[in-house]
N, C-alpha and C positions, 0 to 999 in steps of 0.2 A: 576287311583285314584291317586291322590296325587298331587304335584305342577304341571303337565304336562296340566291337563286342561288350565292353565293360559297363557300356552305357546302363544297361539293364540294372546291373547291379545297383550301381550309382545313383540311379532313382531311386530305389528302393528304398535304400540307406534313410533319405528325408521325411518319405512317406510314410514308413514304420515309425520314424520320431514322432511326427505329426499326427500319426491317430493315438501314440499309447499317450502324449502330452495334452489329447483332447478327449480322450475315452476313460483311462484308467481313473484319474483323480475323480472326476463326477460320475462313473457310474462303478467302477470295479468294488473301490473302498467303501464308498457309503453303500452299498445296495447288496454288498457281502456276495457280488457274483463273480466267475472266475470265467464263462465260457459265454457265447453267445446263445445258445437254447437258454441256459438259464435266465441269462436278460429278460428276452421274449418273454420268459413264464411271468418271471415277475412283472414285467411290462403292460403283459398283457392278459394274464393270469389263465388257466387251465394246463394241462399236460400235451395235450395234443402237438399244439405251436412246437414245444419241447422235442417231442419225439419227431416230428415231420423236419424240424430243420437239421434233427441231429443224423436221420437217416441220410439227408439227403447231402449232409455234408461228408459221409462215409461214403456214400456211390460217387461225389464227386471226386472226393481222395483217392478211392480207391482207382477208379477210371480215368485218370488225369494224370497224378501223381505217383504214385506206388507203382503203376502198371509200366509208365515209363522207366521207373528206378533199378526194377526187375530185369529190364528188358536190356538197358543198358550193363547191368551186372551179367545176364547173361549173354551179352556179345563179347563183354571181358573174357568171360572163362572160354567159352567157345574160342576167340583167336587166341587166348595163350595156352590152353591145356587140349586144344583140339577136339572139345566136345562137342556132340551135337546140341543143338541152341534148345531144343525142347526139354534136354535133358538136363540144362543147365538149370533152365528156369524153374523145372522143377525141384532140383535140388536148393535151388536160392530159396524157395518157398518153403519146405520142409525144416529148412535150418532157422530160418526167421522166425517161423511157426512155434518152433523146439526152443528157442533163445526167448522170443516174447511170451510164451505160455509158462516158462519154468523159471525165469525172471523177472518178469514183469516189468512194469514202467522203469526202475530203478534200474534194471539190466541194459534195457533201449539206452535211458540218457547217459551211463558208464560207456556203452559201446559208443555212440555219439563224442564223448569227451576223446577217448583215444581216439577213434577216427579224425578228431579236430588235429589232435597233436601230431600224429602220424601225418596227414596231409599238409599241413604247415613245415612240417621238417622236411619230407621231401619235395616240397614248394622252393624253400630257402634254399634247400642243396641243389636241385636242379637249377634253379639262379646262378648260382655260385660256379658251377661245373658251366652252365653255357657262356657266362661271363667272360672264365678263365681260356673258354675255347676260340671266344671271337674277339678275345682282348679289349674287353672293356666295352663299356658302353657308349664310346664316340665310333668305337670302329663298328659297333653294329647297328651303328645309326647311318653310318656311310653306305656300309653292306647290306644290308636289309636292303634297300631298295631296287638292287639288281638280281636278288634272287630269283630263279625260274626254277621251278621242278622240274625231276628228270624225266617224267611220266606226266604225256596230256591225255586224258580220254578225247573223244571228238567234240566238239563244242564247247570247249570250258576255255579257252582262250582267254575270254575275261574275267574267269573266275583267278585264274594262274597267275595274270600281272598284278603287282603292288602297285594300286593309285599313286598319285604323286602327294596328294594329302591326306596320306593315312597315319600323321600323327593329330589330323586336326578332328576332335569331338564333333563340333559344329559343322556341317559342310552347306552347299547351296540348295534353295528349296528345287532344284532342277535336278539333284541329283538324282540316279537311276537306281542307287543301292541304298540310300539312307536321308533321306532329305531332311534337314533340320524342322521343320514342321513336324515329320513324323516321330522325331524325338523328342520333340517338347511337350506334344499331346498326345503321341501313340504308345511311346514307352512309360512313360510316366503312369499311365491310366493303368498298361498291364503289370507293370512294377507294384502298385498298390495292392494289386490284385494279390 
């Protein structure tokens, strides 16, 4: 709880900036490459390495990122519309396929743009409404540590309690949830990926 879930994104920004600064001016512009498979083809020659990395990337992307996105969307549909989870997955896949095939990459980019605008507007609206409900930021900081859930499952008492140092990004090395060495050395590596 607290600010720690944001550390993943916090580490991601500088790692992307370093990667872009180090690689794009030297390889992207000079060699006229835009993807990693293109770079490997120019670097090592031959088509096999390009095809291999392209297939590997697609397989990893489908099994890790796209499947998680489809599953999260299906859970949302299941809980809001009370549809079956598998029906929701199939509907999402069909809509995504039709949308992507008919509109191509341009349609996907415009959809991402519209989603970004909607999510930012929704986040700002939620922030304003929440701050009005709790009487401002200072009231939130005073009341949040005393918050307790209405329902508790068995063996989840430690998860429900707000830690005393919930505003600290870096905690002691013996913290059971996320110690500072894990934040520095663990999250930074996974954020770069």
